[in-house]
All heavy atoms as a GROMACS GRO file, in nm:
protein
  579
    1MET      N    1   1.836  -0.642  -3.371
    1MET     CA    2   1.784  -0.624  -3.237
    1MET      C    3   1.691  -0.737  -3.207
    1MET      O    4   1.604  -0.771  -3.275
    1MET     CB    5   1.700  -0.487  -3.249
    1MET     CG    6   1.648  -0.443  -3.110
    1MET     SD    7   1.550  -0.294  -3.134
    1MET     CE    8   1.645  -0.191  -3.042
    2SER      N    9   1.713  -0.790  -3.076
    2SER     CA   10   1.644  -0.911  -3.040
    2SER      C   11   1.524  -0.892  -2.945
    2SER      O   12   1.463  -0.975  -2.898
    2SER     CB   13   1.742  -1.018  -2.976
    2SER     OG   14   1.792  -0.942  -2.860
    3ALA      N   15   1.500  -0.759  -2.919
    3ALA     CA   16   1.393  -0.721  -2.829
    3ALA      C   17   1.255  -0.756  -2.883
    3ALA      O   18   1.243  -0.741  -3.014
    3ALA     CB   19   1.392  -0.572  -2.789
    4SER      N   20   1.168  -0.800  -2.799
    4SER     CA   21   1.027  -0.849  -2.850
    4SER      C   22   0.956  -0.725  -2.894
    4SER      O   23   0.969  -0.623  -2.835
    4SER     CB   24   0.951  -0.901  -2.735
    4SER     OG   25   0.824  -0.936  -2.771
    5THR      N   26   0.886  -0.730  -2.995
    5THR     CA   27   0.803  -0.625  -3.054
    5THR      C   28   0.657  -0.637  -3.006
    5THR      O   29   0.578  -0.538  -3.034
    5THR     CB   30   0.811  -0.613  -3.210
    5THR    OG1   31   0.762  -0.750  -3.267
    5THR    CG2   32   0.950  -0.584  -3.257
    6ASP      N   33   0.623  -0.752  -2.949
    6ASP     CA   34   0.487  -0.764  -2.897
    6ASP      C   35   0.468  -0.676  -2.772
    6ASP      O   36   0.541  -0.693  -2.671
    6ASP     CB   37   0.466  -0.914  -2.854
    6ASP     CG   38   0.331  -0.938  -2.786
    6ASP    OD1   39   0.231  -0.865  -2.808
    6ASP    OD2   40   0.313  -1.040  -2.728
    7PRO      N   41   0.376  -0.583  -2.781
    7PRO     CA   42   0.358  -0.483  -2.669
    7PRO      C   43   0.316  -0.552  -2.535
    7PRO      O   44   0.366  -0.516  -2.433
    7PRO     CB   45   0.251  -0.392  -2.705
    7PRO     CG   46   0.222  -0.423  -2.848
    7PRO     CD   47   0.294  -0.546  -2.890
    8LEU      N   48   0.244  -0.662  -2.539
    8LEU     CA   49   0.200  -0.730  -2.422
    8LEU      C   50   0.311  -0.798  -2.346
    8LEU      O   51   0.322  -0.799  -2.232
    8LEU     CB   52   0.088  -0.835  -2.450
    8LEU     CG   53  -0.053  -0.780  -2.499
    8LEU    CD1   54  -0.140  -0.896  -2.521
    8LEU    CD2   55  -0.099  -0.692  -2.391
    9THR      N   56   0.406  -0.849  -2.422
    9THR     CA   57   0.524  -0.922  -2.370
    9THR      C   58   0.615  -0.810  -2.316
    9THR      O   59   0.675  -0.819  -2.198
    9THR     CB   60   0.600  -0.998  -2.471
    9THR    OG1   61   0.511  -1.096  -2.521
    9THR    CG2   62   0.723  -1.064  -2.414
   10ARG      N   63   0.637  -0.703  -2.400
   10ARG     CA   64   0.726  -0.606  -2.358
   10ARG      C   65   0.682  -0.517  -2.237
   10ARG      O   66   0.765  -0.481  -2.155
   10ARG     CB   67   0.744  -0.500  -2.480
   10ARG     CG   68   0.856  -0.406  -2.471
   10ARG     CD   69   0.890  -0.347  -2.603
   10ARG     NE   70   0.772  -0.309  -2.683
   10ARG     CZ   71   0.710  -0.191  -2.668
   10ARG    NH1   72   0.743  -0.100  -2.587
   10ARG    NH2   73   0.603  -0.168  -2.742
   11LEU      N   74   0.553  -0.500  -2.225
   11LEU     CA   75   0.506  -0.411  -2.106
   11LEU      C   76   0.443  -0.496  -1.988
   11LEU      O   77   0.395  -0.442  -1.891
   11LEU     CB   78   0.400  -0.319  -2.164
   11LEU     CG   79   0.445  -0.230  -2.273
   11LEU    CD1   80   0.329  -0.146  -2.328
   11LEU    CD2   81   0.553  -0.141  -2.225
   12SER      N   82   0.446  -0.631  -2.000
   12SER     CA   83   0.383  -0.712  -1.888
   12SER      C   84   0.441  -0.685  -1.760
   12SER      O   85   0.374  -0.705  -1.653
   12SER     CB   86   0.404  -0.858  -1.927
   12SER     OG   87   0.541  -0.905  -1.930
   13ALA      N   88   0.573  -0.646  -1.743
   13ALA     CA   89   0.626  -0.621  -1.607
   13ALA      C   90   0.559  -0.506  -1.542
   13ALA      O   91   0.558  -0.494  -1.414
   13ALA     CB   92   0.774  -0.580  -1.615
   14LEU      N   93   0.486  -0.415  -1.612
   14LEU     CA   94   0.426  -0.304  -1.554
   14LEU      C   95   0.308  -0.341  -1.460
   14LEU      O   96   0.259  -0.272  -1.374
   14LEU     CB   97   0.377  -0.198  -1.660
   14LEU     CG   98   0.487  -0.137  -1.740
   14LEU    CD1   99   0.427  -0.050  -1.851
   14LEU    CD2  100   0.580  -0.056  -1.646
   15TRP      N  101   0.244  -0.454  -1.494
   15TRP     CA  102   0.124  -0.488  -1.405
   15TRP      C  103   0.161  -0.613  -1.312
   15TRP      O  104   0.067  -0.682  -1.258
   15TRP     CB  105   0.000  -0.520  -1.491
   15TRP     CG  106   0.001  -0.617  -1.598
   15TRP    CD1  107  -0.015  -0.743  -1.586
   15TRP    CD2  108   0.027  -0.592  -1.744
   15TRP    NE1  109   0.001  -0.804  -1.709
   15TRP    CE2  110   0.021  -0.712  -1.810
   15TRP    CE3  111   0.045  -0.469  -1.806
   15TRP    CZ2  112   0.038  -0.724  -1.933
   15TRP    CZ3  113   0.064  -0.488  -1.945
   15TRP    CH2  114   0.060  -0.606  -2.009
   16GLN      N  115   0.293  -0.651  -1.297
   16GLN     CA  116   0.319  -0.753  -1.214
   16GLN      C  117   0.322  -0.700  -1.067
   16GLN      O  118   0.342  -0.577  -1.047
   16GLN     CB  119   0.462  -0.814  -1.244
   16GLN     CG  120   0.468  -0.870  -1.379
   16GLN     CD  121   0.382  -0.995  -1.395
   16GLN    OE1  122   0.369  -1.074  -1.310
   16GLN    NE2  123   0.314  -1.006  -1.516
   17ALA      N  124   0.302  -0.785  -0.976
   17ALA     CA  125   0.301  -0.745  -0.835
   17ALA      C  126   0.451  -0.711  -0.802
   17ALA      O  127   0.543  -0.775  -0.857
   17ALA     CB  128   0.260  -0.853  -0.739
   18PRO      N  129   0.470  -0.610  -0.717
   18PRO     CA  130   0.606  -0.568  -0.682
   18PRO      C  131   0.672  -0.676  -0.602
   18PRO      O  132   0.615  -0.752  -0.531
   18PRO     CB  133   0.589  -0.452  -0.595
   18PRO     CG  134   0.441  -0.444  -0.542
   18PRO     CD  135   0.373  -0.531  -0.650
   19GLU      N  136   0.806  -0.685  -0.617
   19GLU     CA  137   0.882  -0.790  -0.557
   19GLU      C  138   0.875  -0.778  -0.400
   19GLU      O  139   0.859  -0.869  -0.328
   19GLU     CB  140   1.023  -0.783  -0.592
   19GLU     CG  141   1.050  -0.832  -0.735
   19GLU     CD  142   1.191  -0.837  -0.777
   19GLU    OE1  143   1.281  -0.841  -0.691
   19GLU    OE2  144   1.228  -0.822  -0.896
   20ALA      N  145   0.872  -0.649  -0.353
   20ALA     CA  146   0.867  -0.624  -0.210
   20ALA      C  147   0.724  -0.545  -0.191
   20ALA      O  148   0.722  -0.435  -0.255
   20ALA     CB  149   0.985  -0.552  -0.160
   21PRO      N  150   0.638  -0.589  -0.106
   21PRO     CA  151   0.510  -0.520  -0.088
   21PRO      C  152   0.545  -0.386  -0.013
   21PRO      O  153   0.644  -0.376   0.054
   21PRO     CB  154   0.436  -0.622   0.001
   21PRO     CG  155   0.526  -0.703   0.061
   21PRO     CD  156   0.642  -0.714  -0.036
   22PRO      N  157   0.460  -0.295  -0.028
   22PRO     CA  158   0.479  -0.165   0.044
   22PRO      C  159   0.484  -0.181   0.195
   22PRO      O  160   0.409  -0.260   0.246
   22PRO     CB  161   0.363  -0.068  -0.004
   22PRO     CG  162   0.267  -0.166  -0.059
   22PRO     CD  163   0.344  -0.293  -0.102
   23ARG      N  164   0.558  -0.106   0.260
   23ARG     CA  165   0.569  -0.122   0.407
   23ARG      C  166   0.443  -0.052   0.468
   23ARG      O  167   0.390  -0.105   0.568
   23ARG     CB  168   0.696  -0.055   0.459
   23ARG     CG  169   0.693  -0.048   0.613
   23ARG     CD  170   0.823  -0.002   0.670
   23ARG     NE  171   0.817   0.000   0.807
   23ARG     CZ  172   0.910   0.037   0.896
   23ARG    NH1  173   1.032   0.081   0.840
   23ARG    NH2  174   0.897   0.030   1.023
   24TRP      N  175   0.402   0.062   0.416
   24TRP     CA  176   0.288   0.138   0.480
   24TRP      C  177   0.165   0.127   0.392
   24TRP      O  178   0.172   0.135   0.282
   24TRP     CB  179   0.321   0.283   0.489
   24TRP     CG  180   0.459   0.305   0.555
   24TRP    CD1  181   0.575   0.336   0.488
   24TRP    CD2  182   0.484   0.305   0.693
   24TRP    NE1  183   0.680   0.349   0.581
   24TRP    CE2  184   0.623   0.332   0.710
   24TRP    CE3  185   0.400   0.285   0.806
   24TRP    CZ2  186   0.685   0.346   0.835
   24TRP    CZ3  187   0.476   0.290   0.928
   24TRP    CH2  188   0.610   0.316   0.946
   25VAL      N  189   0.049   0.092   0.468
   25VAL     CA  190  -0.078   0.081   0.405
   25VAL      C  191  -0.191   0.155   0.480
   25VAL      O  192  -0.179   0.170   0.598
   25VAL     CB  193  -0.119  -0.068   0.414
   25VAL    CG1  194  -0.261  -0.091   0.350
   25VAL    CG2  195  -0.021  -0.160   0.336
   26VAL      N  196  -0.272   0.225   0.401
   26VAL     CA  197  -0.387   0.287   0.460
   26VAL      C  198  -0.491   0.176   0.488
   26VAL      O  199  -0.542   0.117   0.389
   26VAL     CB  200  -0.439   0.405   0.378
   26VAL    CG1  201  -0.569   0.461   0.437
   26VAL    CG2  202  -0.340   0.506   0.354
   27TRP      N  203  -0.526   0.152   0.609
   27TRP     CA  204  -0.609   0.042   0.645
   27TRP      C  205  -0.740   0.088   0.693
   27TRP      O  206  -0.748   0.168   0.789
   27TRP     CB  207  -0.537  -0.047   0.750
   27TRP     CG  208  -0.616  -0.164   0.804
   27TRP    CD1  209  -0.716  -0.231   0.728
   27TRP    CD2  210  -0.613  -0.220   0.931
   27TRP    NE1  211  -0.766  -0.331   0.806
   27TRP    CE2  212  -0.708  -0.331   0.925
   27TRP    CE3  213  -0.542  -0.201   1.042
   27TRP    CZ2  214  -0.723  -0.421   1.038
   27TRP    CZ3  215  -0.562  -0.286   1.155
   27TRP    CH2  216  -0.653  -0.384   1.149
   28HIS      N  217  -0.849   0.043   0.626
   28HIS     CA  218  -0.986   0.072   0.666
   28HIS      C  219  -1.027  -0.033   0.772
   28HIS      O  220  -1.085  -0.137   0.726
   28HIS     CB  221  -1.084   0.078   0.551
   28HIS     CG  222  -1.043   0.175   0.440
   28HIS    ND1  223  -1.078   0.303   0.434
   28HIS    CD2  224  -0.952   0.159   0.341
   28HIS    CE1  225  -1.022   0.367   0.343
   28HIS    NE2  226  -0.949   0.281   0.285
   29ALA      N  227  -0.994  -0.018   0.897
   29ALA     CA  228  -1.010  -0.122   0.996
   29ALA      C  229  -1.152  -0.159   1.028
   29ALA      O  230  -1.182  -0.266   1.051
   29ALA     CB  231  -0.936  -0.078   1.133
   30SER      N  232  -1.237  -0.050   1.045
   30SER     CA  233  -1.377  -0.081   1.073
   30SER      C  234  -1.461   0.035   1.014
   30SER      O  235  -1.406   0.122   0.955
   30SER     CB  236  -1.404  -0.100   1.216
   30SER     OG  237  -1.370   0.023   1.293
   31GLU      N  238  -1.586   0.034   1.031
   31GLU     CA  239  -1.671   0.135   0.982
   31GLU      C  240  -1.622   0.274   1.016
   31GLU      O  241  -1.630   0.315   1.133
   31GLU     CB  242  -1.820   0.119   1.031
   31GLU     CG  243  -1.913   0.194   0.956
   31GLU     CD  244  -1.933   0.154   0.815
   31GLU    OE1  245  -1.934   0.033   0.792
   31GLU    OE2  246  -1.961   0.232   0.730
   32GLY      N  247  -1.574   0.335   0.911
   32GLY     CA  248  -1.522   0.488   0.938
   32GLY      C  249  -1.386   0.493   1.006
   32GLY      O  250  -1.337   0.609   1.018
   33GLU      N  251  -1.329   0.387   1.050
   33GLU     CA  252  -1.195   0.401   1.115
   33GLU      C  253  -1.090   0.375   1.017
   33GLU      O  254  -1.081   0.261   0.961
   33GLU     CB  255  -1.185   0.307   1.228
   33GLU     CG  256  -1.059   0.300   1.314
   33GLU     CD  257  -1.053   0.209   1.422
   33GLU    OE1  258  -1.140   0.117   1.427
   33GLU    OE2  259  -0.959   0.233   1.513
   34VAL      N  260  -0.993   0.472   1.003
   34VAL     CA  261  -0.882   0.451   0.900
   34VAL      C  262  -0.766   0.466   0.992
   34VAL      O  263  -0.737   0.549   1.075
   34VAL     CB  264  -0.889   0.570   0.798
   34VAL    CG1  265  -0.771   0.562   0.705
   34VAL    CG2  266  -1.012   0.558   0.719
   35MET      N  267  -0.654   0.374   0.959
   35MET     CA  268  -0.530   0.371   1.027
   35MET      C  269  -0.426   0.369   0.927
   35MET      O  270  -0.436   0.317   0.818
   35MET     CB  271  -0.521   0.244   1.125
   35MET     CG  272  -0.623   0.240   1.229
   35MET     SD  273  -0.586   0.087   1.316
   35MET     CE  274  -0.726   0.078   1.422
   36VAL      N  275  -0.297   0.397   0.970
   36VAL     CA  276  -0.175   0.379   0.894
   36VAL      C  277  -0.122   0.255   0.961
   36VAL      O  278  -0.104   0.243   1.067
   36VAL     CB  279  -0.077   0.501   0.897
   36VAL    CG1  280   0.053   0.469   0.829
   36VAL    CG2  281  -0.143   0.623   0.847
   37PHE      N  282  -0.092   0.152   0.864
   37PHE     CA  283  -0.050   0.025   0.913
   37PHE      C  284   0.096  -0.003   0.862
   37PHE      O  285   0.123   0.015   0.748
   37PHE     CB  286  -0.140  -0.088   0.859
   37PHE     CG  287  -0.119  -0.222   0.938
   37PHE    CD1  288  -0.185  -0.248   1.051
   37PHE    CD2  289  -0.035  -0.312   0.882
   37PHE    CE1  290  -0.163  -0.369   1.112
   37PHE    CE2  291  -0.003  -0.435   0.946
   37PHE     CZ  292  -0.077  -0.466   1.064
   38ASP      N  293   0.177  -0.044   0.962
   38ASP     CA  294   0.320  -0.075   0.931
   38ASP      C  295   0.329  -0.229   0.910
   38ASP      O  296   0.322  -0.307   1.004
   38ASP     CB  297   0.408  -0.026   1.045
   38ASP     CG  298   0.552  -0.048   1.019
   38ASP    OD1  299   0.594  -0.133   0.924
   38ASP    OD2  300   0.634   0.018   1.079
   39ARG      N  301   0.349  -0.266   0.777
   39ARG     CA  302   0.351  -0.404   0.745
   39ARG      C  303   0.468  -0.474   0.796
   39ARG      O  304   0.487  -0.599   0.822
   39ARG     CB  305   0.339  -0.423   0.601
   39ARG     CG  306   0.196  -0.389   0.550
   39ARG     CD  307   0.187  -0.408   0.407
   39ARG     NE  308   0.230  -0.544   0.369
   39ARG     CZ  309   0.179  -0.627   0.292
   39ARG    NH1  310   0.074  -0.585   0.220
   39ARG    NH2  311   0.226  -0.747   0.260
   40GLU      N  312   0.591  -0.396   0.808
   40GLU     CA  313   0.719  -0.452   0.859
   40GLU      C  314   0.708  -0.491   1.006
   40GLU      O  315   0.761  -0.603   1.047
   40GLU     CB  316   0.826  -0.353   0.832
   40GLU     CG  317   0.963  -0.411   0.867
   40GLU     CD  318   1.077  -0.310   0.840
   40GLU    OE1  319   1.084  -0.273   0.713
   40GLU    OE2  320   1.151  -0.272   0.928
   41LEU      N  321   0.646  -0.403   1.088
   41LEU     CA  322   0.637  -0.442   1.235
   41LEU      C  323   0.503  -0.509   1.261
   41LEU      O  324   0.482  -0.562   1.370
   41LEU     CB  325   0.637  -0.309   1.313
   41LEU     CG  326   0.763  -0.226   1.295
   41LEU    CD1  327   0.767  -0.104   1.372
   41LEU    CD2  328   0.891  -0.315   1.346
   42ASN      N  329   0.415  -0.519   1.161
   42ASN     CA  330   0.283  -0.584   1.179
   42ASN      C  331   0.195  -0.522   1.286
   42ASN      O  332   0.130  -0.596   1.366
   42ASN     CB  333   0.307  -0.734   1.202
   42ASN     CG  334   0.185  -0.817   1.162
   42ASN    OD1  335   0.113  -0.784   1.075
   42ASN    ND2  336   0.159  -0.933   1.236
   43ILE      N  337   0.197  -0.387   1.291
   43ILE     CA  338   0.107  -0.309   1.394
   43ILE      C  339   0.069  -0.184   1.322
   43ILE      O  340   0.130  -0.134   1.225
   43ILE     CB  341   0.190  -0.287   1.510
   43ILE    CG1  342   0.313  -0.202   1.482
   43ILE    CG2  343   0.220  -0.403   1.596
   43ILE    CD1  344   0.389  -0.148   1.603
   44PRO      N  345  -0.044  -0.131   1.379
   44PRO     CA  346  -0.076   0.006   1.332
   44PRO      C  347   0.035   0.106   1.363
   44PRO      O  348   0.097   0.097   1.463
   44PRO     CB  349  -0.207   0.050   1.402
   44PRO     CG  350  -0.265  -0.098   1.440
   44PRO     CD  351  -0.142  -0.188   1.478
   45ALA      N  352   0.058   0.200   1.281
   45ALA     CA  353   0.168   0.298   1.303
   45ALA      C  354   0.125   0.395   1.400
   45ALA      O  355   0.005   0.419   1.423
   45ALA     CB  356   0.198   0.366   1.175
   46ASP      N  357   0.225   0.439   1.486
   46ASP     CA  358   0.196   0.543   1.587
   46ASP      C  359   0.185   0.675   1.533
   46ASP      O  360   0.283   0.742   1.514
   46ASP     CB  361   0.313   0.528   1.690
   46ASP     CG  362   0.281   0.624   1.812
   46ASP    OD1  363   0.162   0.653   1.831
   46ASP    OD2  364   0.379   0.648   1.883
   47VAL      N  365   0.061   0.721   1.490
   47VAL     CA  366   0.034   0.851   1.445
   47VAL      C  367  -0.078   0.911   1.541
   47VAL      O  368  -0.180   0.854   1.554
   47VAL     CB  369  -0.031   0.840   1.299
   47VAL    CG1  370  -0.058   0.977   1.249
   47VAL    CG2  371   0.077   0.772   1.208
   48ASP      N  372  -0.044   1.026   1.595
   48ASP     CA  373  -0.145   1.091   1.682
   48ASP      C  374  -0.271   1.136   1.607
   48ASP      O  375  -0.268   1.157   1.490
   48ASP     CB  376  -0.083   1.200   1.768
   48ASP     CG  377  -0.040   1.317   1.669
   48ASP    OD1  378  -0.124   1.396   1.641
   48ASP    OD2  379   0.083   1.320   1.635
   49ASP      N  380  -0.376   1.137   1.677
   49ASP     CA  381  -0.501   1.156   1.611
   49ASP      C  382  -0.506   1.296   1.539
   49ASP      O  383  -0.573   1.312   1.438
   49ASP     CB  384  -0.620   1.164   1.720
   49ASP     CG  385  -0.651   1.015   1.768
   49ASP    OD1  386  -0.609   0.924   1.698
   49ASP    OD2  387  -0.701   0.999   1.875
   50ALA      N  388  -0.440   1.391   1.599
   50ALA     CA  389  -0.432   1.532   1.536
   50ALA      C  390  -0.372   1.527   1.397
   50ALA      O  391  -0.394   1.605   1.316
   50ALA     CB  392  -0.363   1.628   1.633
   51SER      N  393  -0.274   1.437   1.379
   51SER     CA  394  -0.195   1.427   1.252
   51SER      C  395  -0.249   1.328   1.152
   51SER      O  396  -0.209   1.335   1.042
   51SER     CB  397  -0.043   1.398   1.278
   51SER     OG  398   0.007   1.502   1.376
   52LEU      N  399  -0.336   1.235   1.202
   52LEU     CA  400  -0.370   1.126   1.120
   52LEU      C  401  -0.434   1.167   0.981
   52LEU      O  402  -0.388   1.107   0.881
   52LEU     CB  403  -0.467   1.027   1.188
   52LEU     CG  404  -0.518   0.913   1.122
   52LEU    CD1  405  -0.397   0.820   1.086
   52LEU    CD2  406  -0.613   0.832   1.194
   53ALA      N  407  -0.524   1.252   0.983
   53ALA     CA  408  -0.589   1.307   0.857
   53ALA      C  409  -0.486   1.354   0.757
   53ALA      O  410  -0.495   1.317   0.644
   53ALA     CB  411  -0.695   1.409   0.890
   54GLU      N  412  -0.390   1.432   0.807
   54GLU     CA  413  -0.292   1.483   0.708
   54GLU      C  414  -0.194   1.372   0.663
   54GLU      O  415  -0.154   1.368   0.548
   54GLU     CB  416  -0.208   1.595   0.778
   54GLU     CG  417  -0.105   1.651   0.697
   54GLU     CD  418  -0.144   1.723   0.574
   54GLU    OE1  419  -0.267   1.740   0.553
   54GLU    OE2  420  -0.060   1.752   0.487
   55VAL      N  421  -0.154   1.285   0.747
   55VAL     CA  422  -0.078   1.168   0.707
   55VAL      C  423  -0.138   1.087   0.602
   55VAL      O  424  -0.084   1.048   0.500
   55VAL     CB  425  -0.025   1.087   0.830
   55VAL    CG1  426   0.043   0.954   0.787
   55VAL    CG2  427   0.065   1.170   0.924
   56VAL      N  428  -0.266   1.048   0.623
   56VAL     CA  429  -0.340   0.972   0.528
   56VAL      C  430  -0.369   1.040   0.392
   56VAL      O  431  -0.351   0.991   0.288
   56VAL     CB  432  -0.483   0.934   0.598
   56VAL    CG1  433  -0.577   0.867   0.489
   56VAL    CG2  434  -0.461   0.832   0.712
   57ARG      N  435  -0.389   1.175   0.407
   57ARG     CA  436  -0.405   1.261   0.282
   57ARG      C  437  -0.269   1.256   0.206
   57ARG      O  438  -0.270   1.226   0.079
   57ARG     CB  439  -0.434   1.402   0.317
   57ARG     CG  440  -0.455   1.484   0.189
   57ARG     CD  441  -0.460   1.641   0.228
   57ARG     NE  442  -0.332   1.688   0.264
   57ARG     CZ  443  -0.229   1.711   0.174
   57ARG    NH1  444  -0.246   1.686   0.048
   57ARG    NH2  445  -0.118   1.757   0.209
   58ARG      N  446  -0.156   1.271   0.265
   58ARG     CA  447  -0.030   1.266   0.197
   58ARG      C  448   0.000   1.120   0.136
   58ARG      O  449   0.058   1.113   0.022
   58ARG     CB  450   0.080   1.305   0.289
   58ARG     CG  451   0.075   1.462   0.325
   58ARG     CD  452   0.188   1.497   0.408
   58ARG     NE  453   0.185   1.629   0.450
   58ARG     CZ  454   0.286   1.693   0.509
   58ARG    NH1  455   0.397   1.637   0.544
   58ARG    NH2  456   0.269   1.824   0.539
   59MET      N  457  -0.036   1.020   0.215
   59MET     CA  458  -0.010   0.889   0.164
   59MET      C  459  -0.104   0.861   0.039
   59MET      O  460  -0.049   0.807  -0.060
   59MET     CB  461  -0.046   0.782   0.277
   59MET     CG  462   0.053   0.773   0.378
   59MET     SD  463   0.010   0.659   0.511
   59MET     CE  464   0.040   0.501   0.420
   60ARG      N  465  -0.228   0.904   0.040
   60ARG     CA  466  -0.320   0.884  -0.077
   60ARG      C  467  -0.256   0.964  -0.194
   60ARG      O  468  -0.259   0.906  -0.309
   60ARG     CB  469  -0.448   0.929  -0.035
   60ARG     CG  470  -0.526   0.832   0.045
   60ARG     CD  471  -0.669   0.888   0.086
   60ARG     NE  472  -0.737   0.768   0.150
   60ARG     CZ  473  -0.829   0.795   0.252
   60ARG    NH1  474  -0.865   0.916   0.273
   60ARG    NH2  475  -0.887   0.696   0.305
   61ALA      N  476  -0.210   1.082  -0.169
   61ALA     CA  477  -0.162   1.166  -0.278
   61ALA      C  478  -0.033   1.099  -0.345
   61ALA      O  479  -0.008   1.108  -0.462
   61ALA     CB  480  -0.126   1.301  -0.233
   62ALA      N  481   0.038   1.026  -0.262
   62ALA     CA  482   0.160   0.961  -0.303
   62ALA      C  483   0.125   0.827  -0.367
   62ALA      O  484   0.222   0.755  -0.420
   62ALA     CB  485   0.255   0.946  -0.192
   63GLY      N  486   0.001   0.777  -0.361
   63GLY     CA  487  -0.036   0.649  -0.420
   63GLY      C  488  -0.022   0.530  -0.329
   63GLY      O  489  -0.008   0.413  -0.382
   64ALA      N  490  -0.017   0.552  -0.202
   64ALA     CA  491  -0.011   0.440  -0.106
   64ALA      C  492  -0.123   0.342  -0.124
   64ALA      O  493  -0.237   0.395  -0.144
   64ALA     CB  494   0.004   0.492   0.034
   65PRO      N  495  -0.103   0.213  -0.107
   65PRO     CA  496  -0.222   0.122  -0.124
   65PRO      C  497  -0.308   0.140  -0.005
   65PRO      O  498  -0.272   0.175   0.106
   65PRO     CB  499  -0.154  -0.019  -0.123
   65PRO     CG  500  -0.019   0.002  -0.056
   65PRO     CD  501   0.023   0.145  -0.080
   66GLU      N  502  -0.440   0.106  -0.027
   66GLU     CA  503  -0.534   0.102   0.070
   66GLU      C  504  -0.602  -0.033   0.078
   66GLU      O  505  -0.615  -0.110  -0.029
   66GLU     CB  506  -0.649   0.204   0.049
   66GLU     CG  507  -0.590   0.346   0.042
   66GLU     CD  508  -0.690   0.458   0.056
   66GLU    OE1  509  -0.803   0.435   0.121
   66GLU    OE2  510  -0.676   0.564  -0.018
   67SER      N  511  -0.654  -0.079   0.193
   67SER     CA  512  -0.702  -0.207   0.220
   67SER      C  513  -0.811  -0.211   0.312
   67SER      O  514  -0.810  -0.143   0.412
   67SER     CB  515  -0.594  -0.304   0.253
   67SER     OG  516  -0.638  -0.431   0.292
   68ASP      N  517  -0.921  -0.297   0.286
   68ASP     CA  518  -1.021  -0.317   0.385
   68ASP      C  519  -0.990  -0.442   0.457
   68ASP      O  520  -1.046  -0.460   0.567
   68ASP     CB  521  -1.152  -0.334   0.317
   68ASP     CG  522  -1.210  -0.206   0.252
   68ASP    OD1  523  -1.180  -0.105   0.308
   68ASP    OD2  524  -1.286  -0.227   0.154
   69ASP      N  525  -0.901  -0.524   0.415
   69ASP     CA  526  -0.864  -0.649   0.482
   69ASP      C  527  -0.739  -0.619   0.564
   69ASP      O  528  -0.657  -0.531   0.545
   69ASP     CB  529  -0.816  -0.756   0.383
   69ASP     CG  530  -0.948  -0.788   0.295
   69ASP    OD1  531  -1.053  -0.794   0.351
   69ASP    OD2  532  -0.919  -0.811   0.169
   70TYR      N  533  -0.715  -0.703   0.667
   70TYR     CA  534  -0.599  -0.694   0.755
   70TYR      C  535  -0.478  -0.702   0.667
   70TYR      O  536  -0.450  -0.796   0.598
   70TYR     CB  537  -0.599  -0.801   0.852
   70TYR     CG  538  -0.487  -0.799   0.953
   70TYR    CD1  539  -0.484  -0.698   1.052
   70TYR    CD2  540  -0.373  -0.885   0.944
   70TYR    CE1  541  -0.376  -0.689   1.142
   70TYR    CE2  542  -0.273  -0.879   1.040
   70TYR     CZ  543  -0.275  -0.779   1.137
   70TYR     OH  544  -0.169  -0.777   1.224
   71PRO      N  545  -0.393  -0.593   0.669
   71PRO     CA  546  -0.280  -0.586   0.571
   71PRO      C  547  -0.145  -0.654   0.622
   71PRO      O  548  -0.056  -0.646   0.551
   71PRO     CB  549  -0.258  -0.433   0.559
   71PRO     CG  550  -0.308  -0.374   0.686
   71PRO     CD  551  -0.411  -0.456   0.735
   72GLY      N  552  -0.152  -0.700   0.741
   72GLY     CA  553  -0.028  -0.761   0.805
   72GLY      C  554  -0.017  -0.908   0.797
   72GLY      O  555  -0.105  -0.968   0.727
   73ARG      N  556   0.084  -0.961   0.848
   73ARG     CA  557   0.101  -1.116   0.852
   73ARG      C  558   0.004  -1.171   0.949
   73ARG      O  559  -0.038  -1.101   1.044
   73ARG     CB  560   0.250  -1.145   0.890
   73ARG     CG  561   0.346  -1.085   0.793
   73ARG     CD  562   0.494  -1.119   0.841
   73ARG     NE  563   0.519  -1.086   0.980
   73ARG     CZ  564   0.553  -0.957   1.014
   73ARG    NH1  565   0.574  -0.865   0.928
   73ARG    NH2  566   0.585  -0.937   1.138
   74PRO      N  567  -0.028  -1.297   0.924
   74PRO     CA  568  -0.116  -1.364   1.031
   74PRO      C  569  -0.052  -1.361   1.165
   74PRO      O  570   0.066  -1.372   1.173
   74PRO     CB  571  -0.119  -1.507   0.980
   74PRO     CG  572  -0.084  -1.499   0.828
   74PRO     CD  573   0.008  -1.392   0.813
   75CYS      N  574  -0.140  -1.349   1.262
   75CYS     CA  575  -0.081  -1.341   1.408
   75CYS      C  576  -0.074  -1.472   1.461
   75CYS      O  577  -0.140  -1.570   1.416
   75CYS     CB  578  -0.182  -1.264   1.491
   75CYS     SG  579  -0.194  -1.090   1.439
   0.00000   0.00000   0.00000
């Protein structure tokens, strides 16, 4: 068997950055303001205010990344 027995080598892929970044990010845009940001379209996602809290709750439960910095491409 030619597989490496060194655990650091064998498991190093687990902490590498993903090849494709996540499309949706929970963005802390300003003091107390939270948005769902679509990185593919480079705009905040269209989520009505009544549903935003539930959408963010579900994203957090699913492990969606959160950011205080602008999560999109440079404008």
